[in-house]
C-alpha positions as CSV (number, residue, x, y, z in Angstrom):
1,X,32.3,-25.6,0.4
2,X,32.0,-22.1,-1.2
3,X,28.5,-21.1,-0.2
4,X,28.5,-18.1,-2.5
5,X,29.1,-20.3,-5.5
6,X,26.7,-22.9,-4.4
7,X,23.7,-20.5,-3.9
8,X,22.8,-18.3,-6.9
9,X,20.6,-16.1,-4.9
10,X,23.4,-15.3,-2.4
11,X,25.8,-14.7,-5.3
12,X,23.5,-12.3,-6.9
13,X,22.8,-10.5,-3.7
14,X,26.6,-10.2,-3.1
15,X,27.0,-8.6,-6.5
16,X,24.0,-6.3,-5.9
17,X,25.4,-5.4,-2.5
18,X,28.5,-4.0,-4.2
19,X,26.4,-2.1,-6.7
20,X,24.2,-0.6,-4.1
21,X,27.2,1.2,-2.5
22,X,27.5,3.2,-5.7
23,X,23.8,4.2,-6.0
24,X,22.3,7.4,-4.7
25,X,20.8,7.1,-1.3
26,X,18.6,9.4,0.8
27,X,20.6,12.2,2.3
28,X,20.6,12.8,6.1
29,X,23.3,13.7,8.6
30,X,24.8,10.7,10.6
31,X,24.8,11.7,14.1
32,X,27.2,9.1,15.6
33,X,29.2,6.0,15.2
34,X,26.3,4.2,17.0
35,X,23.9,5.1,14.2
36,X,26.3,3.9,11.6
37,X,26.7,0.6,13.4
38,X,22.8,0.3,13.6
39,X,22.5,1.0,9.8
40,X,25.0,-1.8,9.0
41,X,23.3,-4.3,11.3
42,X,19.9,-3.5,9.7
43,X,21.2,-3.9,6.2
44,X,22.8,-7.2,7.1
45,X,19.6,-8.5,8.6
46,X,17.5,-7.4,5.6
47,X,20.0,-9.0,3.2
48,X,19.7,-12.2,5.2
49,X,15.8,-11.9,4.9
50,X,16.1,-11.6,1.0
51,X,18.5,-14.4,0.8
52,X,16.6,-16.9,3.0
53,X,16.7,-20.1,1.0
54,X,13.3,-21.3,2.5
55,X,11.5,-18.0,1.9
56,X,13.5,-16.0,-0.8
57,X,12.3,-12.5,-1.8
58,X,12.8,-10.9,-5.2
59,X,13.6,-7.6,-3.7
60,X,13.1,-5.5,-0.5
61,X,13.1,-1.7,-0.3
62,X,12.8,0.1,3.0
63,X,12.7,3.6,4.3
64,X,12.7,4.6,7.9
65,X,11.6,7.9,9.3
66,X,12.5,9.2,12.8
67,X,11.9,12.6,14.3
68,X,10.2,13.7,11.0
69,X,13.1,12.8,8.7
70,X,14.5,9.9,6.8
71,X,17.2,8.1,8.8
72,X,17.6,5.0,6.7
73,X,16.9,3.9,3.1
74,X,18.0,0.9,1.3
75,X,17.1,-1.3,-1.7
76,X,18.1,-5.0,-2.0
77,X,17.5,-7.5,-4.8
78,X,16.2,-7.1,-8.4
79,X,13.5,-5.1,-10.1
80,X,13.8,-7.4,-13.1
81,X,14.9,-11.0,-12.9
82,X,16.8,-11.9,-16.1
83,X,15.6,-14.7,-18.5
84,X,17.6,-16.3,-21.2
85,X,19.9,-13.5,-22.6
86,X,18.4,-10.8,-20.5
87,X,20.3,-9.5,-17.5
88,X,19.1,-8.9,-14.0
89,X,18.3,-5.3,-13.1
90,X,18.8,-4.2,-9.5
91,X,16.3,-2.2,-7.4
92,X,17.4,1.3,-7.0
93,X,16.0,4.5,-5.3
94,X,14.3,5.3,-8.6
95,X,12.4,1.9,-8.9
96,X,8.6,2.3,-9.2
97,X,6.4,-0.5,-7.8
98,X,2.7,-1.2,-8.3
99,X,1.9,-0.5,-4.7
100,X,-1.2,-2.7,-4.4
101,X,-3.6,-1.5,-1.6
102,X,-1.2,1.1,-0.3
103,X,-2.7,3.0,-3.3
104,X,-5.9,3.5,-1.2
105,X,-4.1,5.6,1.3
106,X,-3.0,7.9,-1.5
107,X,-6.5,8.0,-3.0
108,X,-7.9,9.0,0.4
109,X,-5.5,12.0,0.2
110,X,-7.3,12.9,-3.1
111,X,-10.7,12.7,-1.5
112,X,-9.7,15.0,1.4
113,X,-8.2,17.5,-1.0
114,X,-11.6,17.7,-2.7
115,X,-13.1,18.1,0.8
116,X,-10.7,20.9,1.6
117,X,-11.5,22.6,-1.7
118,X,-15.3,22.5,-0.9
119,X,-16.1,20.2,-3.7
120,X,-16.9,17.1,-1.7
121,X,-18.7,16.5,1.6
122,X,-17.7,13.4,3.5
123,X,-21.2,12.9,4.8
124,X,-23.2,13.7,1.7
125,X,-25.2,11.2,-0.2
126,X,-22.8,10.2,-3.0
127,X,-25.8,9.0,-5.1
128,X,-26.6,12.6,-5.6
129,X,-23.2,13.3,-7.0
130,X,-23.3,10.2,-9.2
131,X,-26.8,11.1,-10.4
132,X,-28.4,7.7,-9.5
133,X,-30.3,6.4,-6.5
134,X,-27.5,4.6,-4.8
135,X,-29.1,2.6,-2.0
136,X,-28.7,-0.8,-0.5
137,X,-31.5,-3.0,-1.9
138,X,-32.8,-3.7,1.6
139,X,-32.1,-0.3,3.3
140,X,-33.5,2.3,0.9
141,X,-33.6,5.1,3.5
142,X,-29.9,4.9,4.3
143,X,-27.5,7.1,2.1
144,X,-24.1,5.9,1.2
145,X,-21.4,8.5,1.9
146,X,-17.7,9.0,1.1
147,X,-16.9,8.5,4.8
148,X,-18.5,5.0,4.7
149,X,-16.6,4.2,1.5
150,X,-13.3,5.3,2.9
151,X,-13.8,3.3,6.1
152,X,-15.2,0.2,4.5
153,X,-18.6,0.5,6.0
154,X,-20.7,1.1,2.9
155,X,-21.9,-2.6,2.8
156,X,-20.4,-3.1,-0.6
157,X,-18.7,-6.4,-1.5
158,X,-16.1,-7.5,-3.9
159,X,-18.2,-10.7,-4.7
160,X,-19.7,-9.0,-7.7
161,X,-16.3,-7.8,-8.9
162,X,-14.3,-4.6,-8.5
163,X,-13.0,-3.8,-11.9
164,X,-15.3,-3.5,-14.9
165,X,-14.7,-2.9,-18.6
166,X,-15.1,0.6,-19.9
167,X,-18.6,-0.2,-21.4
168,X,-20.0,-1.3,-18.0
169,X,-21.1,1.8,-16.1
170,X,-21.4,1.2,-12.4
171,X,-25.1,1.9,-12.3
172,X,-25.5,-1.5,-14.1
173,X,-23.6,-3.2,-11.3
174,X,-25.2,-1.3,-8.3
175,X,-28.8,-0.9,-9.3
176,X,-31.4,-3.6,-9.4
177,X,-32.2,-4.7,-13.0
178,X,-28.7,-3.8,-14.3
179,X,-27.0,-6.2,-16.6
180,X,-24.3,-6.8,-13.9
181,X,-26.4,-6.6,-10.8
182,X,-26.3,-10.4,-10.5
183,X,-28.8,-10.6,-7.7
184,X,-27.1,-8.0,-5.7
185,X,-23.8,-9.8,-5.3
186,X,-22.0,-6.4,-4.9
187,X,-24.1,-5.7,-1.6
188,X,-23.6,-7.2,1.8
189,X,-26.5,-8.2,4.0
190,X,-25.9,-5.5,6.6
191,X,-27.1,-1.9,6.6
192,X,-24.6,0.7,5.4
193,X,-22.7,2.4,8.2
194,X,-23.1,-0.5,10.7
195,X,-20.6,-3.2,9.5
196,X,-17.0,-3.2,8.3
197,X,-15.8,-5.4,5.5
198,X,-12.7,-4.5,3.6
199,X,-13.8,-4.0,0.0
200,X,-11.8,-2.9,-3.1
201,X,-15.0,-1.9,-4.9
202,X,-15.4,1.0,-2.5
203,X,-12.6,2.8,-4.2
204,X,-14.1,2.2,-7.7
205,X,-17.2,4.0,-6.5
206,X,-15.1,6.7,-4.8
207,X,-13.2,7.3,-8.1
208,X,-16.4,7.9,-9.9
209,X,-17.5,10.3,-7.2
210,X,-14.2,12.1,-7.4
211,X,-14.4,12.5,-11.2
212,X,-17.8,14.2,-11.0
213,X,-16.9,16.4,-8.0
214,X,-13.8,17.6,-9.8
215,X,-14.5,17.5,-13.5
216,X,-11.3,15.5,-14.1
217,X,-10.7,11.8,-15.0
218,X,-9.5,9.9,-12.0
219,X,-5.9,9.3,-13.2
220,X,-5.5,13.1,-14.1
221,X,-7.1,14.2,-10.9
222,X,-4.6,12.2,-8.9
223,X,-1.7,13.6,-10.8
224,X,-2.9,17.2,-10.3
225,X,-4.1,17.1,-6.7
226,X,-1.8,14.6,-5.0
227,X,1.1,13.1,-7.0
228,X,2.7,16.4,-8.5
229,X,2.3,18.5,-5.3
230,X,4.0,15.7,-3.2
231,X,6.7,15.2,-5.8
232,X,5.7,11.6,-6.5
233,X,6.7,9.8,-9.7
234,X,4.5,7.5,-11.7
235,X,0.8,7.4,-11.4
236,X,-2.2,5.2,-12.2
237,X,-1.7,5.0,-16.0
238,X,1.6,3.5,-17.2
239,X,0.8,4.4,-20.8
240,X,1.5,8.1,-19.7
241,X,4.8,7.3,-17.9
242,X,8.0,8.9,-19.0
243,X,10.7,6.7,-20.6
244,X,12.7,6.8,-17.3
245,X,9.7,5.8,-15.3
246,X,9.0,2.8,-17.6
247,X,12.6,1.8,-17.5
248,X,12.6,1.8,-13.8
249,X,9.2,0.0,-13.2
250,X,9.7,-3.3,-11.3
251,X,8.2,-6.6,-12.5
252,X,6.3,-8.4,-9.7
253,X,7.0,-12.1,-9.1
254,X,6.0,-15.3,-7.3
255,X,7.5,-18.7,-7.2
256,X,4.1,-20.0,-8.0
257,X,3.0,-21.6,-11.3
258,X,0.0,-20.7,-13.3
259,X,-1.9,-23.6,-11.7
260,X,-1.1,-22.0,-8.2
261,X,1.5,-24.5,-7.1
262,X,4.3,-23.0,-5.0
263,X,7.8,-24.2,-5.5
264,X,10.5,-22.4,-3.6
265,X,13.3,-24.0,-5.5
266,X,11.6,-23.2,-8.9
267,X,11.9,-20.2,-11.1
268,X,10.5,-16.8,-10.4
269,X,7.3,-16.3,-12.3
270,X,6.4,-12.9,-13.5
271,X,2.9,-11.8,-12.4
272,X,2.4,-8.3,-13.7
273,X,4.3,-5.1,-15.0
274,X,6.6,-7.2,-17.1
275,X,7.0,-4.3,-19.5
276,X,10.8,-4.1,-19.7
277,X,10.6,-0.5,-20.6
278,X,8.0,-0.9,-23.4
279,X,5.0,1.6,-23.2
280,X,1.5,0.1,-23.0
281,X,-0.3,0.9,-26.3
282,X,-3.3,2.5,-24.8
283,X,-4.8,4.2,-21.7
284,X,-7.4,2.2,-19.8
285,X,-10.2,4.7,-20.7
286,X,-11.4,5.1,-24.3
287,X,-11.8,8.5,-25.8
288,X,-15.6,8.1,-25.4
289,X,-15.4,7.6,-21.7
290,X,-18.0,9.5,-19.7
291,X,-16.7,11.0,-16.4
292,X,-18.1,9.3,-13.3
293,X,-19.6,6.4,-15.2
294,X,-16.9,3.8,-14.3
295,X,-14.2,4.8,-11.8
296,X,-12.7,1.3,-11.6
297,X,-10.8,1.6,-14.9
298,X,-7.5,2.9,-13.4
299,X,-7.6,0.5,-10.5
300,X,-7.8,3.0,-7.7
301,X,-7.9,0.1,-5.2
302,X,-4.3,-0.9,-6.0
303,X,-3.0,0.4,-9.3
304,X,-0.6,3.2,-8.2
305,X,2.9,2.8,-9.4
306,X,5.4,5.0,-7.5
307,X,8.7,4.9,-5.6
308,X,9.3,3.9,-2.0
309,X,10.6,7.3,-1.0
310,X,7.6,8.9,-2.6
311,X,5.4,7.1,-0.2
312,X,7.8,8.4,2.4
313,X,6.8,12.0,1.3
314,X,3.2,11.0,2.1
315,X,4.2,9.9,5.7
316,X,6.4,13.0,6.2
317,X,3.5,15.3,5.1
318,X,1.1,13.6,7.6
319,X,3.7,13.7,10.3
320,X,4.0,17.5,9.7
321,X,0.2,18.0,10.2
322,X,-0.5,18.3,6.5
323,X,2.3,20.6,5.5
324,X,4.7,19.8,2.7
325,X,7.6,22.0,1.6
326,X,6.2,25.1,3.2
327,X,2.7,24.7,1.8
328,X,-0.4,23.3,3.5
329,X,-1.2,20.2,1.3
330,X,-4.0,19.1,3.6
331,X,-5.8,21.0,6.3
332,X,-5.2,20.1,9.9
333,X,-8.9,19.2,10.1
334,X,-8.5,16.6,7.3
335,X,-5.4,15.1,8.7
336,X,-7.3,14.7,12.1
337,X,-10.2,13.2,10.1
338,X,-7.9,10.7,8.3
339,X,-6.4,9.6,11.7
340,X,-9.6,9.3,13.6
341,X,-11.2,5.9,14.2
342,X,-14.5,5.3,12.3
343,X,-14.7,1.6,13.2
344,X,-13.2,-0.7,15.8
345,X,-13.9,-4.5,16.0
346,X,-16.1,-5.5,18.8
347,X,-16.1,-9.3,19.3
348,X,-19.3,-9.3,21.3
349,X,-21.2,-7.3,18.7
350,X,-19.9,-9.0,15.5
351,X,-19.7,-5.6,13.9
352,X,-17.3,-6.5,11.1
353,X,-15.1,-8.9,9.3
354,X,-11.7,-8.8,10.9
355,X,-9.9,-11.1,8.4
356,X,-8.4,-13.4,11.1
357,X,-7.5,-10.5,13.2
358,X,-5.6,-8.4,10.6
359,X,-8.3,-5.6,10.7
360,X,-9.1,-4.3,14.2
361,X,-9.8,-0.6,13.6
362,X,-10.1,1.8,10.7
363,X,-9.9,5.6,10.0
364,X,-10.5,7.3,6.6
365,X,-8.5,5.4,4.1
366,X,-6.1,4.1,6.7
367,X,-6.0,1.3,9.1
368,X,-5.4,1.9,12.8
369,X,-3.0,-0.8,14.1
370,X,-4.0,-1.2,17.8
371,X,-1.6,-4.0,18.7
372,X,-4.1,-6.9,19.1
373,X,-2.8,-10.4,19.0
374,X,-4.3,-13.6,20.4
375,X,-3.8,-14.5,24.0
376,X,-2.4,-17.1,24.4
377,X,-0.7,-16.4,21.1
378,X,-1.7,-18.4,18.1
379,X,0.2,-18.3,14.8
380,X,-1.4,-16.0,12.2
381,X,-3.7,-13.8,14.1
382,X,-3.7,-10.0,14.9
383,X,-2.6,-6.6,13.7
384,X,0.5,-6.5,15.9
385,X,3.4,-4.6,14.2
386,X,6.4,-5.5,16.4
387,X,7.0,-8.9,18.0
388,X,7.2,-7.5,21.6
389,X,4.0,-5.5,21.1
390,X,3.3,-2.2,22.8
391,X,3.1,-0.1,19.6
392,X,0.1,1.5,17.8
393,X,0.2,3.2,14.4
394,X,-1.7,4.2,11.3
395,X,-1.3,3.4,7.7
396,X,-2.1,0.8,5.0
397,X,-0.8,-2.6,3.8
398,X,-0.7,-4.0,0.3
399,X,-0.6,-7.5,-1.1
400,X,-1.1,-8.4,-4.8
401,X,0.7,-10.2,-7.6
402,X,3.5,-11.3,-5.2
403,X,4.1,-7.8,-4.0
404,X,3.8,-7.0,-0.3
405,X,3.9,-3.4,0.8
406,X,3.1,-1.1,3.7
407,X,3.3,2.6,4.6
408,X,2.8,3.1,8.4
409,X,3.3,6.0,10.7
410,X,3.4,6.8,14.4
411,X,2.2,10.4,14.7
412,X,2.8,10.6,18.4
413,X,6.6,9.9,18.0
414,X,7.0,11.3,14.5
415,X,8.1,8.0,13.1
416,X,7.3,6.0,10.0
417,X,8.2,3.0,7.9
418,X,7.7,2.3,4.1
419,X,8.5,-1.0,2.6
420,X,8.0,-3.0,-0.6
421,X,8.8,-6.6,-1.3
422,X,8.4,-7.2,-5.0
423,X,8.1,-11.0,-5.0
424,X,7.8,-13.9,-2.6
425,X,9.2,-17.4,-2.9
426,X,6.9,-19.3,-0.5
427,X,3.2,-19.5,0.2
428,X,2.3,-16.7,2.6
429,X,-0.8,-18.5,3.8
430,X,1.4,-21.3,5.1
431,X,4.1,-19.0,6.6
432,X,2.3,-16.7,9.1
433,X,4.0,-14.8,11.8
434,X,3.8,-16.1,15.3
435,X,2.1,-12.9,16.6
436,X,0.1,-11.4,13.7
437,X,-1.7,-12.2,10.5
438,X,1.2,-11.0,8.4
439,X,3.6,-13.4,6.7
440,X,6.7,-14.3,8.6
441,X,8.9,-12.2,6.2
442,X,6.7,-9.2,6.2
443,X,6.5,-9.3,10.0
444,X,10.3,-9.6,10.3
445,X,10.9,-6.7,8.0
446,X,8.5,-4.5,10.0
447,X,10.0,-5.6,13.3
448,X,13.6,-4.9,12.1
449,X,12.5,-1.5,10.7
450,X,10.7,-0.3,13.8
451,X,13.4,-1.7,16.1
452,X,16.0,0.4,14.1
453,X,13.9,3.6,14.3
454,X,13.5,3.2,18.1
455,X,17.2,2.4,18.5
456,X,18.1,5.6,16.6
457,X,15.7,7.5,18.9
458,X,17.6,6.2,21.9
459,X,20.9,7.0,20.4
460,X,19.8,10.6,19.7
461,X,18.5,11.1,23.2
462,X,21.5,9.6,24.9
463,X,24.3,11.9,26.3
464,X,27.2,12.4,23.8
465,X,29.5,10.3,25.9
466,X,27.2,7.3,25.3
467,X,27.1,7.5,21.5
């Protein structure tokens, strides 16, 4: 039987594979036949991951960094899946994705740029900047700081929501008596600074603080202070994108119906960013918006749209100690602060919510992956990045609307990986990896990528006769 004809996904991938050979790729010198062979093997393994009939992926984009430079970049699958008379559109190096919570890592850079400029103090009371008495209802003597917000220790919760309409200032959510206070659902029971719980709302509060510290609306601040200096396309406001950026924006998919039933053999269902090049009619903030009143409008917790290799720029900058293209983008002090643990899970102290082992340690806006898995191993537990273990790293993961993403760096060995999956065809909660809390396909992509980086490092260090 002709397997290519029988399996539409394999047929499309074969077509896209031929297209990919004509697309521009990251430029780097190939050092040996061995590295070329490794590249081909990785591409074949990634293609098989995309085409897996039991767990299909809409697309997979990947960038690998070794010795402080890009050594592999590839894009497989479709940024838009055609319907009716519309054609499929492939993922390319210019494709922008809504990066989900990887956005938080980029927002942290914006915070630290303000710190370097002397406009913000990580340990100051952010309530003073916001002009309101921002205090936990039960711990009125404890100030909430930017350091706490970045490291998810501010005792804020997503139960009360983390995105609010433009006419709902955050003081109505955070302060008793406010119309959206709702009995304090946005506050945890614990004292700020003593407990970790991952919280999207932290970044809405941070965005408000950033606006008042800088005098710029959040989306414009991020363009000026982070995205433009690092050469990153896109941003937090699709209504301001160029025509080329809109045309290259990926739609995000799941094989899950509106009533949340998964069907691997069913159609891909668009979840968000199904714009097909059409510009949104309006920005998220009205002309009457007051700076600092509601930083949730541009989804700082997950709304950044950008390219995979732009996130690679972020990793390369950090691996170079804050330097980018001959300029000091971040001070060495801020890079050290970003990559310094603020919290580590202590099972005997119950000092945080580890989300079934996924969160074990945290810095400023980035997770510290400390290679914890259960012993003996149980499926779906831990922050382990490679199947064999033995690797620690820093970075951020993302998961929203079917997209799965990650930007992870190993500063000690000058290595990094960025990946984006733009749609999943099976229920992630029922398909966990054997050694971590990640889905089996995300764990596999990471394991393949890091194995490739390590293999290239071995090839580079080997005598020429062994290449």
